[in-house]
mmCIF file of the C-alpha atoms, coordinates in Angstrom:
data_MODEL
# 
_entry.id   MODEL 
# 
loop_
_atom_site.group_PDB 
_atom_site.id 
_atom_site.type_symbol 
_atom_site.label_atom_id 
_atom_site.label_alt_id 
_atom_site.label_comp_id 
_atom_site.label_asym_id 
_atom_site.label_entity_id 
_atom_site.label_seq_id 
_atom_site.pdbx_PDB_ins_code 
_atom_site.Cartn_x 
_atom_site.Cartn_y 
_atom_site.Cartn_z 
_atom_site.occupancy 
_atom_site.B_iso_or_equiv 
_atom_site.pdbx_formal_charge 
_atom_site.auth_seq_id 
_atom_site.auth_comp_id 
_atom_site.auth_asym_id 
_atom_site.auth_atom_id 
_atom_site.pdbx_PDB_model_num 
ATOM 1   C CA . UNK A 1 1   ? 163.475 -48.120 -2.949  1.00 0.00 ? 1   UNK A CA 1 
ATOM 2   C CA . UNK A 1 2   ? 163.258 -45.570 -5.784  1.00 0.00 ? 2   UNK A CA 1 
ATOM 3   C CA . UNK A 1 3   ? 160.224 -43.422 -6.584  1.00 0.00 ? 3   UNK A CA 1 
ATOM 4   C CA . UNK A 1 4   ? 159.786 -45.455 -9.783  1.00 0.00 ? 4   UNK A CA 1 
ATOM 5   C CA . UNK A 1 5   ? 159.729 -48.688 -7.765  1.00 0.00 ? 5   UNK A CA 1 
ATOM 6   C CA . UNK A 1 6   ? 157.154 -47.312 -5.345  1.00 0.00 ? 6   UNK A CA 1 
ATOM 7   C CA . UNK A 1 7   ? 154.955 -46.064 -8.196  1.00 0.00 ? 7   UNK A CA 1 
ATOM 8   C CA . UNK A 1 8   ? 155.214 -49.402 -9.977  1.00 0.00 ? 8   UNK A CA 1 
ATOM 9   C CA . UNK A 1 9   ? 154.143 -51.267 -6.826  1.00 0.00 ? 9   UNK A CA 1 
ATOM 10  C CA . UNK A 1 10  ? 151.280 -48.805 -6.263  1.00 0.00 ? 10  UNK A CA 1 
ATOM 11  C CA . UNK A 1 11  ? 150.062 -49.122 -9.841  1.00 0.00 ? 11  UNK A CA 1 
ATOM 12  C CA . UNK A 1 12  ? 150.131 -52.913 -9.586  1.00 0.00 ? 12  UNK A CA 1 
ATOM 13  C CA . UNK A 1 13  ? 148.135 -52.776 -6.335  1.00 0.00 ? 13  UNK A CA 1 
ATOM 14  C CA . UNK A 1 14  ? 145.619 -50.347 -7.882  1.00 0.00 ? 14  UNK A CA 1 
ATOM 15  C CA . UNK A 1 15  ? 145.042 -52.764 -10.783 1.00 0.00 ? 15  UNK A CA 1 
ATOM 16  C CA . UNK A 1 16  ? 144.216 -55.568 -8.350  1.00 0.00 ? 16  UNK A CA 1 
ATOM 17  C CA . UNK A 1 17  ? 141.328 -53.493 -6.952  1.00 0.00 ? 17  UNK A CA 1 
ATOM 18  C CA . UNK A 1 18  ? 139.806 -52.883 -10.403 1.00 0.00 ? 18  UNK A CA 1 
ATOM 19  C CA . UNK A 1 19  ? 137.145 -55.578 -10.460 1.00 0.00 ? 19  UNK A CA 1 
ATOM 20  C CA . UNK A 1 20  ? 134.687 -53.705 -12.704 1.00 0.00 ? 20  UNK A CA 1 
ATOM 21  C CA . UNK A 1 21  ? 134.781 -53.302 -16.483 1.00 0.00 ? 21  UNK A CA 1 
ATOM 22  C CA . UNK A 1 22  ? 133.670 -50.165 -18.274 1.00 0.00 ? 22  UNK A CA 1 
ATOM 23  C CA . UNK A 1 23  ? 133.415 -48.552 -21.677 1.00 0.00 ? 23  UNK A CA 1 
ATOM 24  C CA . UNK A 1 24  ? 133.971 -44.848 -22.332 1.00 0.00 ? 24  UNK A CA 1 
ATOM 25  C CA . UNK A 1 25  ? 132.289 -43.263 -25.342 1.00 0.00 ? 25  UNK A CA 1 
ATOM 26  C CA . UNK A 1 26  ? 132.547 -39.832 -26.958 1.00 0.00 ? 26  UNK A CA 1 
ATOM 27  C CA . UNK A 1 27  ? 129.929 -37.865 -28.905 1.00 0.00 ? 27  UNK A CA 1 
ATOM 28  C CA . UNK A 1 28  ? 130.335 -37.972 -32.664 1.00 0.00 ? 28  UNK A CA 1 
ATOM 29  C CA . UNK A 1 29  ? 128.817 -35.025 -34.503 1.00 0.00 ? 29  UNK A CA 1 
ATOM 30  C CA . UNK A 1 30  ? 125.653 -33.155 -33.726 1.00 0.00 ? 30  UNK A CA 1 
ATOM 31  C CA . UNK A 1 31  ? 122.442 -34.846 -32.561 1.00 0.00 ? 31  UNK A CA 1 
ATOM 32  C CA . UNK A 1 32  ? 120.207 -36.038 -35.398 1.00 0.00 ? 32  UNK A CA 1 
ATOM 33  C CA . UNK A 1 33  ? 116.418 -35.767 -35.374 1.00 0.00 ? 33  UNK A CA 1 
ATOM 34  C CA . UNK A 1 34  ? 114.655 -39.148 -35.460 1.00 0.00 ? 34  UNK A CA 1 
ATOM 35  C CA . UNK A 1 35  ? 111.311 -38.766 -37.266 1.00 0.00 ? 35  UNK A CA 1 
ATOM 36  C CA . UNK A 1 36  ? 109.940 -42.015 -35.828 1.00 0.00 ? 36  UNK A CA 1 
ATOM 37  C CA . UNK A 1 37  ? 110.431 -40.991 -32.169 1.00 0.00 ? 37  UNK A CA 1 
ATOM 38  C CA . UNK A 1 38  ? 110.251 -37.195 -32.550 1.00 0.00 ? 38  UNK A CA 1 
ATOM 39  C CA . UNK A 1 39  ? 113.457 -36.798 -30.538 1.00 0.00 ? 39  UNK A CA 1 
ATOM 40  C CA . UNK A 1 40  ? 117.063 -35.909 -31.208 1.00 0.00 ? 40  UNK A CA 1 
ATOM 41  C CA . UNK A 1 41  ? 119.503 -38.818 -31.001 1.00 0.00 ? 41  UNK A CA 1 
ATOM 42  C CA . UNK A 1 42  ? 123.204 -38.441 -30.212 1.00 0.00 ? 42  UNK A CA 1 
ATOM 43  C CA . UNK A 1 43  ? 125.652 -40.880 -31.793 1.00 0.00 ? 43  UNK A CA 1 
ATOM 44  C CA . UNK A 1 44  ? 128.517 -42.151 -29.614 1.00 0.00 ? 44  UNK A CA 1 
ATOM 45  C CA . UNK A 1 45  ? 131.788 -43.888 -30.476 1.00 0.00 ? 45  UNK A CA 1 
ATOM 46  C CA . UNK A 1 46  ? 133.843 -46.001 -28.040 1.00 0.00 ? 46  UNK A CA 1 
ATOM 47  C CA . UNK A 1 47  ? 137.222 -44.532 -27.034 1.00 0.00 ? 47  UNK A CA 1 
ATOM 48  C CA . UNK A 1 48  ? 138.242 -46.852 -24.178 1.00 0.00 ? 48  UNK A CA 1 
ATOM 49  C CA . UNK A 1 49  ? 137.187 -50.202 -22.795 1.00 0.00 ? 49  UNK A CA 1 
ATOM 50  C CA . UNK A 1 50  ? 138.701 -52.189 -19.954 1.00 0.00 ? 50  UNK A CA 1 
ATOM 51  C CA . UNK A 1 51  ? 138.982 -52.725 -16.259 1.00 0.00 ? 51  UNK A CA 1 
ATOM 52  C CA . UNK A 1 52  ? 138.009 -50.014 -13.789 1.00 0.00 ? 52  UNK A CA 1 
ATOM 53  C CA . UNK A 1 53  ? 136.904 -49.444 -10.211 1.00 0.00 ? 53  UNK A CA 1 
ATOM 54  C CA . UNK A 1 54  ? 133.808 -47.437 -9.288  1.00 0.00 ? 54  UNK A CA 1 
ATOM 55  C CA . UNK A 1 55  ? 133.612 -45.842 -5.848  1.00 0.00 ? 55  UNK A CA 1 
ATOM 56  C CA . UNK A 1 56  ? 130.867 -43.628 -4.409  1.00 0.00 ? 56  UNK A CA 1 
ATOM 57  C CA . UNK A 1 57  ? 131.819 -39.986 -3.978  1.00 0.00 ? 57  UNK A CA 1 
ATOM 58  C CA . UNK A 1 58  ? 128.844 -37.829 -2.998  1.00 0.00 ? 58  UNK A CA 1 
ATOM 59  C CA . UNK A 1 59  ? 125.379 -36.715 -3.905  1.00 0.00 ? 59  UNK A CA 1 
ATOM 60  C CA . UNK A 1 60  ? 123.733 -33.327 -4.220  1.00 0.00 ? 60  UNK A CA 1 
ATOM 61  C CA . UNK A 1 61  ? 120.256 -31.948 -4.719  1.00 0.00 ? 61  UNK A CA 1 
ATOM 62  C CA . UNK A 1 62  ? 119.492 -30.035 -7.916  1.00 0.00 ? 62  UNK A CA 1 
ATOM 63  C CA . UNK A 1 63  ? 116.404 -28.615 -9.528  1.00 0.00 ? 63  UNK A CA 1 
ATOM 64  C CA . UNK A 1 64  ? 115.525 -30.153 -12.881 1.00 0.00 ? 64  UNK A CA 1 
ATOM 65  C CA . UNK A 1 65  ? 112.555 -28.516 -14.536 1.00 0.00 ? 65  UNK A CA 1 
ATOM 66  C CA . UNK A 1 66  ? 109.935 -28.200 -11.848 1.00 0.00 ? 66  UNK A CA 1 
ATOM 67  C CA . UNK A 1 67  ? 111.208 -30.967 -9.598  1.00 0.00 ? 67  UNK A CA 1 
ATOM 68  C CA . UNK A 1 68  ? 114.146 -31.640 -7.362  1.00 0.00 ? 68  UNK A CA 1 
ATOM 69  C CA . UNK A 1 69  ? 116.479 -34.517 -8.218  1.00 0.00 ? 69  UNK A CA 1 
ATOM 70  C CA . UNK A 1 70  ? 119.457 -36.090 -6.494  1.00 0.00 ? 70  UNK A CA 1 
ATOM 71  C CA . UNK A 1 71  ? 122.672 -36.195 -8.504  1.00 0.00 ? 71  UNK A CA 1 
ATOM 72  C CA . UNK A 1 72  ? 125.067 -38.944 -7.476  1.00 0.00 ? 72  UNK A CA 1 
ATOM 73  C CA . UNK A 1 73  ? 128.752 -38.698 -8.291  1.00 0.00 ? 73  UNK A CA 1 
ATOM 74  C CA . UNK A 1 74  ? 131.381 -41.406 -8.271  1.00 0.00 ? 74  UNK A CA 1 
ATOM 75  C CA . UNK A 1 75  ? 135.116 -41.756 -8.642  1.00 0.00 ? 75  UNK A CA 1 
ATOM 76  C CA . UNK A 1 76  ? 136.044 -44.115 -11.464 1.00 0.00 ? 76  UNK A CA 1 
ATOM 77  C CA . UNK A 1 77  ? 139.594 -45.402 -11.354 1.00 0.00 ? 77  UNK A CA 1 
ATOM 78  C CA . UNK A 1 78  ? 141.221 -46.558 -14.604 1.00 0.00 ? 78  UNK A CA 1 
ATOM 79  C CA . UNK A 1 79  ? 144.655 -48.116 -15.094 1.00 0.00 ? 79  UNK A CA 1 
ATOM 80  C CA . UNK A 1 80  ? 147.496 -45.596 -15.102 1.00 0.00 ? 80  UNK A CA 1 
ATOM 81  C CA . UNK A 1 81  ? 148.331 -46.418 -18.721 1.00 0.00 ? 81  UNK A CA 1 
ATOM 82  C CA . UNK A 1 82  ? 144.736 -46.195 -20.014 1.00 0.00 ? 82  UNK A CA 1 
ATOM 83  C CA . UNK A 1 83  ? 144.535 -44.592 -23.441 1.00 0.00 ? 83  UNK A CA 1 
ATOM 84  C CA . UNK A 1 84  ? 143.391 -42.462 -25.100 1.00 0.00 ? 84  UNK A CA 1 
ATOM 85  C CA . UNK A 1 85  ? 142.826 -39.463 -22.847 1.00 0.00 ? 85  UNK A CA 1 
ATOM 86  C CA . UNK A 1 86  ? 139.308 -39.273 -21.419 1.00 0.00 ? 86  UNK A CA 1 
ATOM 87  C CA . UNK A 1 87  ? 137.506 -35.905 -21.688 1.00 0.00 ? 87  UNK A CA 1 
ATOM 88  C CA . UNK A 1 88  ? 134.758 -34.085 -19.813 1.00 0.00 ? 88  UNK A CA 1 
ATOM 89  C CA . UNK A 1 89  ? 131.322 -34.964 -21.216 1.00 0.00 ? 89  UNK A CA 1 
ATOM 90  C CA . UNK A 1 90  ? 132.439 -38.425 -22.313 1.00 0.00 ? 90  UNK A CA 1 
ATOM 91  C CA . UNK A 1 91  ? 129.971 -41.144 -21.312 1.00 0.00 ? 91  UNK A CA 1 
ATOM 92  C CA . UNK A 1 92  ? 131.106 -44.047 -19.147 1.00 0.00 ? 92  UNK A CA 1 
ATOM 93  C CA . UNK A 1 93  ? 129.058 -47.229 -18.862 1.00 0.00 ? 93  UNK A CA 1 
ATOM 94  C CA . UNK A 1 94  ? 129.882 -50.039 -16.460 1.00 0.00 ? 94  UNK A CA 1 
ATOM 95  C CA . UNK A 1 95  ? 129.642 -53.303 -18.397 1.00 0.00 ? 95  UNK A CA 1 
ATOM 96  C CA . UNK A 1 96  ? 130.560 -55.767 -15.615 1.00 0.00 ? 96  UNK A CA 1 
ATOM 97  C CA . UNK A 1 97  ? 130.639 -55.409 -11.834 1.00 0.00 ? 97  UNK A CA 1 
ATOM 98  C CA . UNK A 1 98  ? 130.129 -57.256 -8.574  1.00 0.00 ? 98  UNK A CA 1 
ATOM 99  C CA . UNK A 1 99  ? 127.350 -54.647 -8.032  1.00 0.00 ? 99  UNK A CA 1 
ATOM 100 C CA . UNK A 1 100 ? 124.667 -55.520 -10.589 1.00 0.00 ? 100 UNK A CA 1 
ATOM 101 C CA . UNK A 1 101 ? 122.954 -52.134 -10.051 1.00 0.00 ? 101 UNK A CA 1 
ATOM 102 C CA . UNK A 1 102 ? 125.957 -50.373 -11.609 1.00 0.00 ? 102 UNK A CA 1 
ATOM 103 C CA . UNK A 1 103 ? 125.836 -52.321 -14.861 1.00 0.00 ? 103 UNK A CA 1 
ATOM 104 C CA . UNK A 1 104 ? 124.453 -50.332 -17.785 1.00 0.00 ? 104 UNK A CA 1 
ATOM 105 C CA . UNK A 1 105 ? 124.139 -46.993 -15.967 1.00 0.00 ? 105 UNK A CA 1 
ATOM 106 C CA . UNK A 1 106 ? 125.192 -44.079 -18.182 1.00 0.00 ? 106 UNK A CA 1 
ATOM 107 C CA . UNK A 1 107 ? 127.622 -41.925 -16.191 1.00 0.00 ? 107 UNK A CA 1 
ATOM 108 C CA . UNK A 1 108 ? 128.863 -38.560 -17.480 1.00 0.00 ? 108 UNK A CA 1 
ATOM 109 C CA . UNK A 1 109 ? 132.516 -37.636 -16.987 1.00 0.00 ? 109 UNK A CA 1 
ATOM 110 C CA . UNK A 1 110 ? 132.532 -34.257 -15.206 1.00 0.00 ? 110 UNK A CA 1 
ATOM 111 C CA . UNK A 1 111 ? 136.202 -34.057 -14.174 1.00 0.00 ? 111 UNK A CA 1 
ATOM 112 C CA . UNK A 1 112 ? 139.503 -35.721 -15.019 1.00 0.00 ? 112 UNK A CA 1 
ATOM 113 C CA . UNK A 1 113 ? 142.418 -35.803 -12.575 1.00 0.00 ? 113 UNK A CA 1 
ATOM 114 C CA . UNK A 1 114 ? 146.030 -35.400 -13.651 1.00 0.00 ? 114 UNK A CA 1 
ATOM 115 C CA . UNK A 1 115 ? 149.133 -36.214 -11.571 1.00 0.00 ? 115 UNK A CA 1 
ATOM 116 C CA . UNK A 1 116 ? 152.572 -37.428 -12.526 1.00 0.00 ? 116 UNK A CA 1 
ATOM 117 C CA . UNK A 1 117 ? 152.930 -39.635 -9.477  1.00 0.00 ? 117 UNK A CA 1 
ATOM 118 C CA . UNK A 1 118 ? 149.407 -41.114 -9.430  1.00 0.00 ? 118 UNK A CA 1 
ATOM 119 C CA . UNK A 1 119 ? 148.911 -44.860 -9.225  1.00 0.00 ? 119 UNK A CA 1 
ATOM 120 C CA . UNK A 1 120 ? 145.824 -44.743 -11.478 1.00 0.00 ? 120 UNK A CA 1 
ATOM 121 C CA . UNK A 1 121 ? 143.718 -42.421 -13.645 1.00 0.00 ? 121 UNK A CA 1 
ATOM 122 C CA . UNK A 1 122 ? 140.836 -40.944 -11.668 1.00 0.00 ? 122 UNK A CA 1 
ATOM 123 C CA . UNK A 1 123 ? 137.634 -39.612 -13.194 1.00 0.00 ? 123 UNK A CA 1 
ATOM 124 C CA . UNK A 1 124 ? 134.712 -37.948 -11.472 1.00 0.00 ? 124 UNK A CA 1 
ATOM 125 C CA . UNK A 1 125 ? 131.463 -39.093 -13.049 1.00 0.00 ? 125 UNK A CA 1 
ATOM 126 C CA . UNK A 1 126 ? 127.869 -38.177 -12.379 1.00 0.00 ? 126 UNK A CA 1 
ATOM 127 C CA . UNK A 1 127 ? 124.772 -40.331 -12.637 1.00 0.00 ? 127 UNK A CA 1 
ATOM 128 C CA . UNK A 1 128 ? 122.241 -38.112 -14.382 1.00 0.00 ? 128 UNK A CA 1 
ATOM 129 C CA . UNK A 1 129 ? 119.578 -40.795 -14.780 1.00 0.00 ? 129 UNK A CA 1 
ATOM 130 C CA . UNK A 1 130 ? 116.382 -40.092 -12.915 1.00 0.00 ? 130 UNK A CA 1 
# 
């Protein structure tokens, strides 16, 4: 079997494991001050939407202000041919999943993996919600 045949089979198998759906958004412009809430609001625009797979990766302790918080990170797997390119600091939100606790959580893209012989696109995301 050729390398192309093996990659094709691997990419097909990877798609079968993608039971979640997610949307990736990117910041548009600078934050705008909202007089009614007294806070800055960031506008976001969707750049990708479709099937994905979310897997736990790790967690770490960090100090936020005067308290310690736990940061959870996950691997999000997208189809190999997902477009456009996802960037660091994009926001990923799971819109459908077998795990209801994942749905609606804003996850920040902190790393993007690149490989010519990968079976899927892999992102490292972090759950910054407290």
